[in-house]
N, C-alpha and C positions, 0 to 999 in steps of 0.2 A: 429559895425555897425547894428542897426535896419533894418528891413525890411521895404523897402516902396510899394507905388502904383507901382512906376517904376522899381522896382527888382522883381515883382511879376511872376509867368510863366504866359504867354500870354492864357492858359485855364482859369485861376483864373481871369486875368483882365475881359475877354470877359465876363466869367458867370458874374459878379458883375455888368458889364457896359451894356450889353445887354438889349433892350427893352422887357418888359415882357407884355403879353398879360394878357386878364380880369380872366382868369383862373391860371397866376402866371407862364405858361409856354412862353420858349423863341418866340418872333416875327422873323418870318423868313422874307427874301427878296421877293418882291413881283415878281410875275411871270407872264410876260406878252406874250401872245403868238398870233402871227401875222400869216396872212394866208401864207403857205408857197409857191415858186413858181411852176409853173403849171407843174406837173409831179413828184414835190418832195413831202419830208416827213419830219419832224421834228423827228429822232430817238428817242429821252427823249421828250415826249407830257408833257404837262403842269401836269396830274395828277401823271405821273412816276417822275418828276423833284421834286412834294412835297417831295414824301415819299424818294426820294434821300436824300434831304438836310437836313431832319428829323434824319439821319444816321451819318452826317458829324460830327466831332469835333467842338464844337462851337467856338473855335478859329479861325476857317477858315471861320466861315459864320459872325462873328462880325461884324459890319459897312459897311456889302452889302446892298446896297438899293434895288436893281432891277435885274433880270434876264430876257433877252428879246429873245424871240425865233425869227429870222426875217427873211425872205426870200432872196436867193441868190439874188443879182443886176445885175448879167451878168451871161453867159454859163458855166464861169470858175466853177470849183468843189473844193471848199476848198482852203487853202493857200491864207487867213485863213479859218479855221472850226468855228474860233469863236475869240472873241478878249475881253480885259478888259479896260474898259474906267475909268481911276483914278477920272477923276474931278468929275465924277457922282457917282462912286461907283458903276458901273453896268458891267454885264457881257452880251455879244451878242453870241448866236451860230445860225449858220446859217442853212437853210433847205439843204439837198442833194436830189439827184435822187432816185427814189424809186426802180430803176430795175438797171442794170448795169451802173457803170461808166465809162466815154470815158475819158481817162487820156492822154494827149499830155505833152511831156516834163516832166515825171514823173522820178524825180530823185533816184538813187539807195537807198541814207536815207530812201526816202519815202517806196520805194518799199519792202523794209527791214522792216520798220516799219509795213507796212500793211499786210504784211504775219505773221508780230509775232501777230498779231490781230485775225488772222483769216481769213483775206480776201483772194478770189480765184483772180489770177492773170492770164491773157493771152495777150499774145502780137502777134501785127497784123504790121509789119513795124515798125513804131517809136511809132505806139501809142499801149496803154494798155489798156483794158477791166477790171474793177472791180468789182467783186460780192460779196456780202456779204449774211450771214442769220441774222434774224431779231437780234438774241441775240448777236452774233459778234460785229455787229453795234452798237448796245446799249452801250456795253461795250467799243466801240472805243469812243463812244461820251462821257461815263463817264470819260474816262481819258483826253479828251479834257476839259470836264467841271472842272475837278480835277485842270488839267494845270492852267484855269485862275483863278480858286481858289487859286492857290499858288502865282499867280501876285498880286491879294488881298491882301493876307497874308502878302507879302515882303511890299506892299506900307502902309498897315493897321500898321504895328508895325515898320516902318521905323526907328524911333527914336532909338528902341532897335537894331535893324539888323545893321544900321550905313549903310545904303543902298548907295551902288554906281550907279550912276545913267549911266548904261551904258548898251547898247542892249542884250550882248553875257552875263553878269553877269545875266541878269534879267530873260533871259531865262532858265538859268541853275537852278537860285533860283525856278524859277516855277516851272521846272521838278522836282526838290528834293522835293518842300514841295508836289508837284500833288503825287508823289509818297508814300510820307507818309499818306496821305489822302486815295489812293486805297489802301495800305495796311489795313488802319484801318477799312475799310466798305467793304475789300473783301468778307467775310460771308454774308453780309446783301446785296449786290449786286449779289451774287450767289440765294438767296432767291428772290428777285425781277426778275431778270432779265435770270435767269439760269447762268450753269457753265460755263467756257472757260480754257482753258488752252494756259497760256502767254508762248511763244516760243521767247521771247527776251535773 
């Protein structure tokens, strides 16, 4: 049986179909940066985001229309730190506090993840105070970005992946693809935002 477009690796499909700019390079998603909440920052700003995207394998970028850096809408920090909107092929990443994070109802799973990414945690009663250095926070948000790109990849190639529309399955697939992206760009991230030892 001869090879068809349907059986080609996603990398080949993406390279063939992705829009090109006037110089023959790939057209990357539009990045929109909104003003963060007062006292917040976007750990990955627009300039850094552009640099990171150019290092991500094209199959994970193909079909993505926009990345929006958006303000938190309330006092809650994270959960979600970002999301992927399938209907618009768009990723949103929320701002976070520039100083210590005050976290209530902080689950053991998140505590383990934060420590793995290098955050310092202090507990006072039922409240946790979380502090990051800038490099480790950027690495953490790169992981968030890659997770959302994992969602995009899953939906973009759902006919190949025979996607099962179940939340747990989708989250596991996003984690899997996100880890693949992080592994692929690890050395580039070290050059862009500094080294980090993952303790997962």
